[in-house]
C-alpha positions, 0 to 999 in steps of 0.5 A: 312689408312681410309683417303687413302680408302676415297680418293680412294673411292672418286676418283672412284666416281669422275671417274664414274661421269666423265665417265657418263658425257663424255658418255652423251656428246659423245654418247647421246644415239640413236643420236650417230647412227642417227646423227653421228659426224664423217664422216666415221661413217656418211658414215657407217650409210648412207650405213646401211640405204641403204642396211639394212633399204632399204631406197631410195637414196633420203631419205638417202641423206636427213637424213645424209645431202648428195646429192642423187648422192653421196649416189649412189656413196657410194653404188657403192664404197661399192659394188665394195669393195672400202670401208673398215670399219675395221679401221675408216678413220683418222680425225682431224689432219690427213694429206691431201690426196696426189694427184698424177700428173696423177690424177690431169691431169685426174681431169683437163681433165674431168672438162674441159668436164664440169663433176661434182666433183662427176662424176669425183670421180666415173670415178677415182674409175673405174680407181682404184683411191680412192679419196673423192669428197672434195679432187677433189673439193680442186684440182679443186680450186687449178687448178683455176677451178670455181664451176660449175653453177647449171644445169638442168637435161637435160643440164647434159644429163639426162631426168626427169626420169633419162634416159641418153640423147644421143648426138646430131649427128654431123660430125666428122673428122679422126683427131678428132678420132685419139687416141680414143678407144671405144667399138662398139657392131656392129663393123661387119658393118665395114667389108662392108667398102672396098665395099663402097670404091670400089663403091665410095659411096660419088660420087654416092650420089652426082650424085644422088643429095640426100639432106643434111644439114650443120650438117649431109651431105647426105652421112652420112644420106645414110650410117646411113640407110645402117648401120641399114640394115647391122645390121638388124635393121628394124624400125626407132623406134629402133634407140634408141638401137644404140644412144650411139654407137660411133662406128656405128656413125663413120661408117656414119661419125658422132659421133652417128647415127641420131635420129629416128625423123631425119631419118624419116623426111629425108626418107619422103623428098626423092621423086621418082626422088631421088630414081631413080637417086640413082638406076641409079648411083648405077647400072651404077657403078655395071655394070662397076665393072662387078657385073651384067651379064644382059643376063636374068632379073627376074621380080617379082610383090610382094604385101605387105599386109595391114591389116587396116580396113579402108585401101584405097589401091587396092586389088592385088594378093598375091601369097604367100597367094593364094588370092587377098588382099589389099596392096601395089604393088611393083616390083623387077627386079633381075639379074638372074646370080648374084641374085643382085637387079637392079631395084625397084618400089613401090606403083604401081597401077594396071593400071601401072603394064604393063607400069612398065615392059617397065620402067624396060627395059628403065632403063636397056638400060640407064645404060647398053649401047648396050642393044636393045629391042626384041619386 
């Protein structure tokens, strides 16, 4: 009996020793949490450091051996309910994730657009497909895709501060747009399309001789300016608000609207001759369509004030303010019946004002045959 008790006591001591050894091997005190072994535990601690300790993505990535982009992906998947820590992910002898043919097709298509494995995982996550970066890399290897070379942030499409870089503007065809779907915040501009077709804008631009280039034709530049007016964008500096809107770009026959610099340079390249030819072509077409009555024309000299202390502009009468002010003198001619503007001129000098009235008459005689002067 004593021998049995001794053996049981020895076994208990031996089991306690083995338990302590195994505990020290597997747990190693705080290192179990700071340096997790299992991948599911590693992701858990990374998320805990992100949301509880409020560590930045770069610090979390350095601690757990991830990239900052993957840490942000983990955060996204966790906040959208894509992670479930109630049951740890099986490891070791678990079977591989079975990738469907449709998922493989998407992975191939996105890699052909030079998207990284992490970016593909995020896109699949948005489509409701939970898949790891390692699985995507395995599929890409099986499909024969090599690893992407290391790219600069600008090549990826990001600035140094992480801002997204818009695409370079270029022409698109109807065939390229077939089957594509995208959101457009300014789709109301397309309500103006039937009017543009009726006016045959392309012919107007060609007859006016507006300049263009191999990448962006003159018609696309004109429609880009028109699109900004239709949606109420007043300054070229606000072009960035629409830099990622493919719908507005399509309105101008482009993938996206040109950048602020391109629009500004093009605007400065247009001289008075270009503007006058464009006005003549437009008004002639409007006359043929019967948009102008032409029996009475209103003329208005309008002063645009300039508040610069060292302004070199002349002083003109500003009727709205009831006084003379430094500014740019402009002239507008309006059809009294339709209220449509038919002639404009800007940057006029005082001594040119009387002559401009005759210029309006000469312009109207050219575009509206049969009109004779009454003085």
